[in-house]
TORPA-4810 file (N, C-alpha, C, O; in nm, 3 decimals):
<nodes>
NODE_1_-0.031_-2.469_-1.214_-0.153_-2.393_-1.226_-0.215_-2.417_-1.363_-0.151_-2.396_-1.466_M
NODE_2_-0.339_-2.461_-1.364_-0.408_-2.486_-1.491_-0.486_-2.361_-1.531_-0.548_-2.295_-1.448_A
NODE_3_-0.481_-2.331_-1.660_-0.553_-2.211_-1.704_-0.647_-2.238_-1.820_-0.698_-2.144_-1.881_D
NODE_4_-0.672_-2.365_-1.852_-0.761_-2.396_-1.964_-0.907_-2.358_-1.940_-0.984_-2.343_-2.034_Q
NODE_5_-0.945_-2.342_-1.813_-1.082_-2.304_-1.780_-1.099_-2.153_-1.761_-1.203_-2.108_-1.712_D
NODE_6_-0.998_-2.077_-1.799_-1.003_-1.932_-1.783_-1.025_-1.869_-1.921_-0.955_-1.900_-2.016_I
NODE_7_-1.124_-1.781_-1.929_-1.156_-1.715_-2.056_-1.043_-1.619_-2.097_-0.956_-1.586_-2.017_S
NODE_8_-1.047_-1.577_-2.222_-0.948_-1.480_-2.270_-0.958_-1.350_-2.189_-0.856_-1.290_-2.154_D
NODE_9_-1.079_-1.307_-2.161_-1.096_-1.187_-2.079_-1.044_-1.209_-1.937_-0.987_-1.119_-1.877_N
NODE_10_-1.063_-1.329_-1.886_-1.010_-1.363_-1.754_-0.859_-1.357_-1.751_-0.800_-1.309_-1.654_G
NODE_11_-0.796_-1.404_-1.857_-0.650_-1.398_-1.865_-0.602_-1.253_-1.870_-0.499_-1.220_-1.812_K
NODE_12_-0.676_-1.169_-1.939_-0.641_-1.026_-1.943_-0.656_-0.964_-1.804_-0.572_-0.884_-1.762_K
NODE_13_-0.764_-1.000_-1.734_-0.783_-0.946_-1.599_-0.669_-0.988_-1.507_-0.616_-0.907_-1.431_R
NODE_14_-0.631_-1.116_-1.515_-0.521_-1.166_-1.432_-0.392_-1.093_-1.467_-0.322_-1.044_-1.377_I
NODE_15_-0.360_-1.085_-1.594_-0.234_-1.021_-1.636_-0.232_-0.874_-1.593_-0.128_-0.824_-1.550_Y
NODE_16_-0.344_-0.807_-1.604_-0.352_-0.666_-1.565_-0.322_-0.650_-1.415_-0.248_-0.560_-1.377_R
NODE_17_-0.378_-0.736_-1.332_-0.353_-0.729_-1.188_-0.208_-0.763_-1.158_-0.146_-0.699_-1.073_I
NODE_18_-0.153_-0.864_-1.226_-0.013_-0.899_-1.203_0.079_-0.784_-1.240_0.175_-0.755_-1.169_L
NODE_19_0.050_-0.718_-1.350_0.129_-0.602_-1.392_0.118_-0.490_-1.290_0.217_-0.425_-1.255_C
NODE_20_-0.002_-0.468_-1.242_-0.023_-0.364_-1.141_0.060_-0.394_-1.016_0.122_-0.303_-0.959_H
NODE_21_0.062_-0.518_-0.973_0.142_-0.556_-0.857_0.291_-0.532_-0.882_0.362_-0.480_-0.796_L
NODE_22_0.337_-0.570_-1.000_0.478_-0.553_-1.032_0.518_-0.406_-1.035_0.630_-0.371_-0.997_A
NODE_23_0.428_-0.321_-1.080_0.457_-0.177_-1.093_0.434_-0.099_-0.963_0.486_0.012_-0.950_Y
NODE_24_0.359_-0.153_-0.869_0.311_-0.073_-0.756_0.420_-0.022_-0.664_0.398_0.076_-0.592_C
NODE_25_0.537_-0.085_-0.663_0.644_-0.035_-0.575_0.736_0.064_-0.648_0.841_0.101_-0.596_D
NODE_26_0.695_0.105_-0.766_0.769_0.207_-0.839_0.867_0.156_-0.941_0.918_0.233_-1.022_G
NODE_27_0.894_0.027_-0.939_0.984_-0.031_-1.037_0.951_-0.178_-1.059_0.900_-0.246_-0.970_E
NODE_28_0.981_-0.225_-1.178_0.964_-0.367_-1.208_1.103_-0.427_-1.212_1.185_-0.392_-1.297_V
NODE_29_1.129_-0.517_-1.119_1.261_-0.579_-1.113_1.278_-0.672_-1.233_1.180_-0.713_-1.295_S
NODE_30_1.402_-0.705_-1.267_1.424_-0.800_-1.377_1.355_-0.934_-1.352_1.308_-0.999_-1.447_P
NODE_31_1.348_-0.977_-1.226_1.282_-1.103_-1.194_1.131_-1.093_-1.214_1.068_-1.186_-1.264_E
NODE_32_1.074_-0.980_-1.175_0.930_-0.960_-1.198_0.901_-0.952_-1.347_0.802_-1.007_-1.393_E
NODE_33_0.987_-0.883_-1.423_0.969_-0.873_-1.568_0.973_-1.012_-1.631_0.893_-1.043_-1.719_R
NODE_34_1.067_-1.094_-1.586_1.078_-1.231_-1.639_0.950_-1.310_-1.611_0.902_-1.383_-1.697_A
NODE_35_0.896_-1.296_-1.491_0.772_-1.366_-1.455_0.654_-1.314_-1.538_0.573_-1.393_-1.587_R
NODE_36_0.645_-1.182_-1.554_0.539_-1.126_-1.637_0.547_-1.179_-1.780_0.445_-1.209_-1.841_L
NODE_37_0.668_-1.190_-1.832_0.686_-1.243_-1.967_0.641_-1.388_-1.977_0.586_-1.430_-2.079_D
NODE_38_0.664_-1.464_-1.872_0.618_-1.604_-1.871_0.466_-1.608_-1.878_0.409_-1.686_-1.955_I
NODE_39_0.399_-1.526_-1.798_0.252_-1.522_-1.801_0.201_-1.470_-1.934_0.103_-1.521_-1.987_Y
NODE_40_0.267_-1.368_-1.989_0.226_-1.313_-2.118_0.227_-1.422_-2.225_0.132_-1.437_-2.301_R
NODE_41_0.335_-1.496_-2.229_0.347_-1.603_-2.329_0.247_-1.716_-2.301_0.185_-1.768_-2.392_K
NODE_42_0.234_-1.750_-2.175_0.141_-1.857_-2.138_-0.002_-1.823_-2.179_-0.077_-1.910_-2.223_R
NODE_43_-0.039_-1.695_-2.164_-0.173_-1.650_-2.199_-0.188_-1.620_-2.347_-0.299_-1.593_-2.393_F
NODE_44_-0.079_-1.624_-2.423_-0.087_-1.605_-2.567_-0.095_-1.459_-2.612_-0.144_-1.431_-2.721_G
NODE_45_-0.049_-1.367_-2.528_-0.050_-1.225_-2.565_0.076_-1.192_-2.642_0.186_-1.232_-2.603_F
NODE_46_0.062_-1.120_-2.753_0.181_-1.073_-2.821_0.231_-0.947_-2.749_0.165_-0.895_-2.660_D
NODE_47_0.348_-0.899_-2.789_0.409_-0.785_-2.722_0.319_-0.662_-2.728_0.313_-0.585_-2.632_A
NODE_48_0.251_-0.642_-2.840_0.163_-0.525_-2.856_0.047_-0.531_-2.756_0.016_-0.431_-2.692_K
NODE_49_-0.017_-0.648_-2.743_-0.125_-0.665_-2.647_-0.075_-0.641_-2.505_-0.142_-0.576_-2.424_D
NODE_50_0.042_-0.695_-2.475_0.099_-0.682_-2.341_0.124_-0.536_-2.305_0.097_-0.494_-2.193_A
NODE_51_0.175_-0.459_-2.399_0.201_-0.317_-2.374_0.070_-0.245_-2.340_0.066_-0.163_-2.248_V
NODE_52_-0.034_-0.275_-2.413_-0.166_-0.215_-2.387_-0.217_-0.251_-2.248_-0.262_-0.164_-2.173_L
NODE_53_-0.211_-0.377_-2.215_-0.261_-0.424_-2.085_-0.177_-0.364_-1.972_-0.231_-0.323_-1.869_I
NODE_54_-0.045_-0.359_-1.991_0.042_-0.303_-1.889_0.015_-0.155_-1.868_0.021_-0.106_-1.755_E
NODE_55_-0.015_-0.083_-1.974_-0.048_0.060_-1.962_-0.177_0.077_-1.882_-0.188_0.169_-1.801_A
NODE_56_-0.274_-0.010_-1.905_-0.399_-0.005_-1.829_-0.374_-0.036_-1.682_-0.439_0.020_-1.594_Q
NODE_57_-0.281_-0.125_-1.656_-0.253_-0.167_-1.519_-0.182_-0.061_-1.438_-0.198_-0.054_-1.316_A
NODE_58_-0.104_0.021_-1.504_-0.020_0.119_-1.433_-0.102_0.212_-1.344_-0.061_0.242_-1.232_A
NODE_59_-0.216_0.259_-1.394_-0.294_0.352_-1.313_-0.387_0.282_-1.215_-0.440_0.344_-1.122_D
NODE_60_-0.408_0.152_-1.234_-0.491_0.075_-1.141_-0.639_0.101_-1.149_-0.714_0.056_-1.062_G
NODE_61_-0.683_0.173_-1.251_-0.825_0.210_-1.259_-0.912_0.101_-1.323_-1.031_0.094_-1.294_K
NODE_62_-0.855_0.019_-1.408_-0.935_-0.080_-1.481_-0.908_-0.222_-1.431_-0.901_-0.316_-1.510_D
NODE_63_-0.892_-0.236_-1.300_-0.867_-0.367_-1.243_-0.999_-0.431_-1.203_-1.083_-0.367_-1.139_L
NODE_64_-1.017_-0.555_-1.240_-1.137_-0.626_-1.201_-1.103_-0.773_-1.180_-1.000_-0.822_-1.227_S
NODE_65_-1.191_-0.841_-1.110_-1.173_-0.982_-1.078_-1.297_-1.056_-1.125_-1.409_-1.018_-1.090_I
NODE_66_-1.276_-1.160_-1.203_-1.388_-1.239_-1.252_-1.447_-1.327_-1.143_-1.391_-1.340_-1.034_G
NODE_67_-1.562_-1.389_-1.175_-1.630_-1.475_-1.079_-1.593_-1.622_-1.096_-1.624_-1.705_-1.010_K
NODE_68_-1.527_-1.655_-1.206_-1.486_-1.792_-1.234_-1.387_-1.839_-1.129_-1.285_-1.774_-1.105_N
NODE_69_-1.415_-1.953_-1.065_-1.328_-2.002_-0.958_-1.188_-2.038_-1.009_-1.090_-2.021_-0.937_S
NODE_70_-1.178_-2.088_-1.132_-1.046_-2.121_-1.188_-0.963_-1.993_-1.204_-0.843_-1.991_-1.176_A
NODE_71_-1.029_-1.886_-1.249_-0.960_-1.758_-1.263_-0.913_-1.705_-1.127_-0.800_-1.658_-1.114_E
NODE_72_-0.998_-1.714_-1.030_-0.965_-1.664_-0.897_-0.851_-1.744_-0.834_-0.758_-1.687_-0.777_R
NODE_73_-0.858_-1.876_-0.845_-0.752_-1.961_-0.789_-0.618_-1.933_-0.857_-0.515_-1.922_-0.791_D
NODE_74_-0.621_-1.922_-0.989_-0.500_-1.893_-1.065_-0.444_-1.758_-1.023_-0.323_-1.744_-1.004_F
NODE_75_-0.530_-1.659_-1.009_-0.488_-1.524_-0.972_-0.412_-1.524_-0.840_-0.306_-1.462_-0.830_L
NODE_76_-0.464_-1.592_-0.739_-0.400_-1.594_-0.608_-0.259_-1.652_-0.619_-0.164_-1.593_-0.567_V
NODE_77_-0.246_-1.765_-0.685_-0.114_-1.828_-0.699_-0.020_-1.740_-0.779_0.098_-1.728_-0.745_Q
NODE_78_-0.070_-1.678_-0.884_0.014_-1.593_-0.968_0.056_-1.465_-0.895_0.168_-1.417_-0.914_A
NODE_79_-0.032_-1.410_-0.813_0.004_-1.291_-0.735_0.121_-1.321_-0.641_0.215_-1.243_-0.632_M
NODE_80_0.113_-1.434_-0.573_0.222_-1.474_-0.484_0.350_-1.491_-0.565_0.458_-1.449_-0.522_V
NODE_81_0.339_-1.553_-0.681_0.454_-1.574_-0.768_0.519_-1.441_-0.808_0.641_-1.427_-0.803_D
NODE_82_0.438_-1.344_-0.847_0.490_-1.214_-0.893_0.555_-1.137_-0.779_0.668_-1.089_-0.793_I
NODE_83_0.486_-1.125_-0.666_0.543_-1.044_-0.558_0.666_-1.110_-0.494_0.749_-1.041_-0.436_V
NODE_84_0.677_-1.241_-0.504_0.793_-1.311_-0.448_0.909_-1.320_-0.548_1.018_-1.363_-0.510_A
NODE_85_0.887_-1.282_-0.671_0.987_-1.301_-0.777_1.120_-1.235_-0.745_1.226_-1.291_-0.774_A
NODE_86_1.117_-1.116_-0.686_1.242_-1.045_-0.658_1.297_-1.075_-0.519_1.397_-1.017_-0.477_D
NODE_87_1.231_-1.165_-0.447_1.281_-1.208_-0.317_1.250_-1.114_-0.202_1.295_-1.137_-0.089_G
NODE_88_1.173_-1.008_-0.229_1.136_-0.917_-0.121_0.990_-0.876_-0.138_0.939_-0.867_-0.250_K
NODE_89_0.926_-0.852_-0.026_0.786_-0.813_-0.028_0.777_-0.667_0.012_0.793_-0.632_0.129_L
NODE_90_0.750_-0.583_-0.085_0.734_-0.440_-0.061_0.600_-0.419_0.010_0.503_-0.487_-0.022_D
NODE_91_0.593_-0.325_0.105_0.467_-0.299_0.175_0.351_-0.265_0.080_0.237_-0.302_0.107_P
NODE_92_0.380_-0.196_-0.030_0.274_-0.163_-0.125_0.222_-0.288_-0.195_0.102_-0.302_-0.219_K
NODE_93_0.314_-0.381_-0.226_0.272_-0.507_-0.288_0.186_-0.587_-0.190_0.080_-0.639_-0.226_E
NODE_94_0.233_-0.595_-0.067_0.158_-0.671_0.033_0.018_-0.612_0.052_-0.080_-0.687_0.059_E
NODE_95_0.008_-0.481_0.061_-0.121_-0.415_0.080_-0.216_-0.450_-0.034_-0.334_-0.479_-0.011_K
NODE_96_-0.167_-0.446_-0.157_-0.253_-0.474_-0.272_-0.294_-0.621_-0.278_-0.408_-0.653_-0.311_R
NODE_97_-0.200_-0.710_-0.248_-0.233_-0.853_-0.248_-0.339_-0.882_-0.141_-0.434_-0.956_-0.166_V
NODE_98_-0.322_-0.824_-0.024_-0.419_-0.846_0.082_-0.556_-0.789_0.046_-0.659_-0.847_0.080_L
NODE_99_-0.557_-0.676_-0.023_-0.684_-0.617_-0.067_-0.756_-0.710_-0.165_-0.876_-0.732_-0.153_K
NODE_100_-0.681_-0.764_-0.262_-0.741_-0.857_-0.357_-0.786_-0.984_-0.285_-0.895_-1.036_-0.311_V
NODE_101_-0.702_-1.032_-0.195_-0.738_-1.151_-0.118_-0.867_-1.132_-0.039_-0.950_-1.222_-0.031_G
NODE_102_-0.883_-1.014_0.018_-1.006_-0.984_0.093_-1.128_-0.987_0.000_-1.232_-1.041_0.036_K
NODE_103_-1.113_-0.929_-0.118_-1.222_-0.930_-0.217_-1.259_-1.074_-0.253_-1.376_-1.107_-0.273_I
NODE_104_-1.156_-1.159_-0.262_-1.178_-1.299_-0.298_-1.226_-1.384_-0.181_-1.262_-1.500_-0.199_L
NODE_105_-1.227_-1.327_-0.062_-1.272_-1.402_0.055_-1.168_-1.495_0.114_-1.202_-1.593_0.179_G
NODE_106_-1.042_-1.464_0.091_-0.934_-1.548_0.143_-0.894_-1.498_0.281_-0.881_-1.378_0.303_I
NODE_107_-0.875_-1.590_0.373_-0.832_-1.556_0.508_-0.697_-1.486_0.502_-0.604_-1.535_0.438_D
NODE_108_-0.686_-1.372_0.567_-0.564_-1.291_0.564_-0.444_-1.371_0.615_-0.335_-1.362_0.558_V
NODE_109_-0.462_-1.448_0.720_-0.351_-1.527_0.775_-0.299_-1.627_0.672_-0.178_-1.646_0.658_K
NODE_110_-0.391_-1.691_0.600_-0.350_-1.785_0.496_-0.270_-1.714_0.388_-0.164_-1.762_0.346_D
NODE_111_-0.321_-1.601_0.343_-0.256_-1.527_0.236_-0.118_-1.477_0.278_-0.022_-1.487_0.201_L
NODE_112_-0.107_-1.425_0.398_0.024_-1.380_0.448_0.120_-1.499_0.455_0.238_-1.485_0.421_V
NODE_113_0.071_-1.612_0.499_0.154_-1.733_0.504_0.204_-1.772_0.366_0.321_-1.807_0.350_G
NODE_114_0.117_-1.767_0.266_0.157_-1.800_0.128_0.261_-1.701_0.077_0.357_-1.740_0.011_W
NODE_115_0.239_-1.572_0.108_0.336_-1.471_0.065_0.472_-1.496_0.128_0.574_-1.494_0.059_L
NODE_116_0.474_-1.521_0.257_0.601_-1.543_0.327_0.670_-1.670_0.276_0.792_-1.672_0.258_R
NODE_117_0.593_-1.776_0.253_0.654_-1.900_0.205_0.704_-1.885_0.061_0.800_-1.952_0.022_S
NODE_118_0.640_-1.799_-0.018_0.684_-1.775_-0.154_0.816_-1.702_-0.160_0.886_-1.708_-0.262_G
NODE_119_0.853_-1.634_-0.051_0.978_-1.559_-0.049_1.097_-1.646_-0.013_1.212_-1.603_-0.026_L
NODE_120_1.072_-1.767_0.030_1.183_-1.854_0.070_1.210_-1.961_-0.031_1.300_-2.043_-0.011_H
</nodes>
């Protein structure tokens, strides 16, 4: 996944959504935490920035999706990566991924297929 065409604000939006997905089932598994840390480092966020973004993500009120196609493409792949990290798809995670996918105009069947294939 290439992220050089994603703005700093776009990276924050992506990270916020990924954190929200990881938190939505009530706990962040060690595998999800490891994946979040990979994205945090990849996006160049220090621990202080990450804590702030994660706090914003917890309540789900400040979630947004940019219009940049690179940001959107990256987000879809990263969402599948995060929800598949612990090897199980919680119904709350699936619901949120499908909601974001719908906003992005992604066919539900395609998205479900990607989610299922990410778990194997």
